[in-house]
C-alpha positions as CSV (number, residue, x, y, z in Angstrom):
1,X,6.7,24.6,-42.2
2,X,5.5,26.4,-38.8
3,X,2.6,23.8,-39.0
4,X,5.2,21.1,-38.8
5,X,7.4,22.3,-36.5
6,X,3.9,22.7,-34.1
7,X,2.9,19.4,-34.9
8,X,6.7,18.0,-33.9
9,X,6.3,19.9,-30.4
10,X,3.0,18.4,-29.5
11,X,4.1,15.1,-30.3
12,X,7.5,15.5,-28.3
13,X,5.3,16.8,-25.3
14,X,2.3,13.8,-25.9
15,X,5.1,11.1,-25.8
16,X,6.8,12.4,-22.7
17,X,3.0,12.3,-20.6
18,X,2.9,8.9,-20.3
19,X,6.3,8.4,-18.2
20,X,5.7,11.4,-16.1
21,X,2.8,9.6,-15.2
22,X,4.3,6.5,-14.6
23,X,7.4,7.6,-12.7
24,X,5.0,8.5,-9.6
25,X,3.5,5.1,-9.7
26,X,5.2,2.5,-7.5
27,X,4.2,-1.0,-6.3
28,X,5.8,-2.5,-3.5
29,X,5.4,-5.9,-1.8
30,X,5.1,-5.9,2.5
31,X,4.6,-8.3,5.1
32,X,1.7,-8.4,6.8
33,X,1.0,-10.9,9.8
34,X,-2.4,-12.2,9.9
35,X,-4.9,-15.3,9.5
36,X,-8.2,-15.2,7.3
37,X,-10.2,-13.7,4.7
38,X,-11.1,-10.9,7.5
39,X,-7.9,-10.3,8.2
40,X,-7.3,-9.7,3.7
41,X,-10.3,-7.3,4.5
42,X,-9.2,-5.2,7.2
43,X,-6.1,-5.1,6.0
44,X,-6.2,-4.2,2.0
45,X,-9.2,-2.1,3.4
46,X,-7.1,-0.2,5.8
47,X,-4.1,0.0,2.9
48,X,-6.6,2.1,0.3
49,X,-7.1,4.3,2.9
50,X,-3.6,5.5,3.0
51,X,-3.6,6.4,-0.6
52,X,-2.9,2.6,-2.1
53,X,-4.5,2.3,-5.5
54,X,-4.8,-1.3,-5.9
55,X,-4.2,-3.8,-2.5
56,X,-4.0,-7.1,-2.3
57,X,-2.6,-9.7,0.5
58,X,-1.9,-13.2,0.1
59,X,-3.1,-15.2,3.2
60,X,-0.2,-18.2,2.5
61,X,2.5,-15.9,1.7
62,X,1.6,-13.0,4.2
63,X,2.8,-10.7,1.5
64,X,0.8,-7.4,0.9
65,X,1.2,-6.6,-2.6
66,X,0.1,-2.3,-3.5
67,X,0.3,0.0,-5.6
68,X,-0.1,4.0,-5.1
69,X,0.6,7.1,-6.8
70,X,4.4,8.0,-4.9
71,X,3.3,11.5,-4.9
72,X,0.6,11.0,-2.8
73,X,1.1,8.3,-0.8
74,X,4.3,5.9,0.3
75,X,5.4,2.3,1.7
76,X,5.9,4.0,4.7
77,X,2.2,5.7,5.0
78,X,0.7,2.7,4.3
79,X,2.3,0.3,6.7
80,X,1.1,3.0,9.3
81,X,-2.3,2.9,8.3
82,X,-1.9,-1.1,8.6
83,X,-0.1,-1.2,11.5
84,X,-3.0,1.3,12.9
85,X,-5.9,-1.2,12.1
86,X,-4.3,-3.5,14.5
87,X,-1.7,-5.4,11.7
88,X,2.0,-6.1,12.3
89,X,3.9,-5.2,9.2
90,X,7.9,-5.6,8.8
91,X,8.1,-2.7,10.1
92,X,5.9,-1.5,12.5
93,X,3.6,-3.1,15.5
94,X,0.0,-3.3,15.6
95,X,-1.4,-0.8,17.3
96,X,-2.5,-3.1,20.5
97,X,-6.1,-1.1,21.3
98,X,-7.0,-2.1,17.2
99,X,-5.3,-5.7,17.3
100,X,-7.6,-7.0,20.6
101,X,-10.7,-5.7,19.1
102,X,-10.3,-7.5,16.0
103,X,-12.0,-11.0,15.7
104,X,-10.6,-13.9,17.2
105,X,-10.0,-15.7,14.3
106,X,-7.7,-12.4,13.4
107,X,-5.5,-12.4,16.5
108,X,-2.6,-14.0,15.1
109,X,0.2,-16.1,16.7
110,X,3.7,-14.0,17.4
111,X,2.2,-10.3,17.7
112,X,5.2,-8.3,18.1
113,X,5.2,-6.0,21.2
114,X,7.3,-3.3,19.8
115,X,6.6,0.4,20.3
116,X,5.8,1.4,16.5
117,X,8.2,4.2,15.5
């Protein structure tokens, strides 16, 4: 009887673990300005450095889809990192100095001039 109780409790604990792990994993889509394949590499790299476990920027839609552990980083932190690398996001203007250092093909029209928050 005691063995069955222990197995039952162990089963309950193990069945709840996947829910705990998946509750912290988030996927977000963020608008990010850019032009080319080089932009894609810069944008995805900045997102990953900010803690994204996966980052995929679509050149046509100008959308960055990121997956991340919400206990380690946030959508906001990822957007700040992308902006720091020179690219405008939906919330932050790209850093002017970083933008000016981008390859000419990566300097896009419609660059935001607003100050970052």
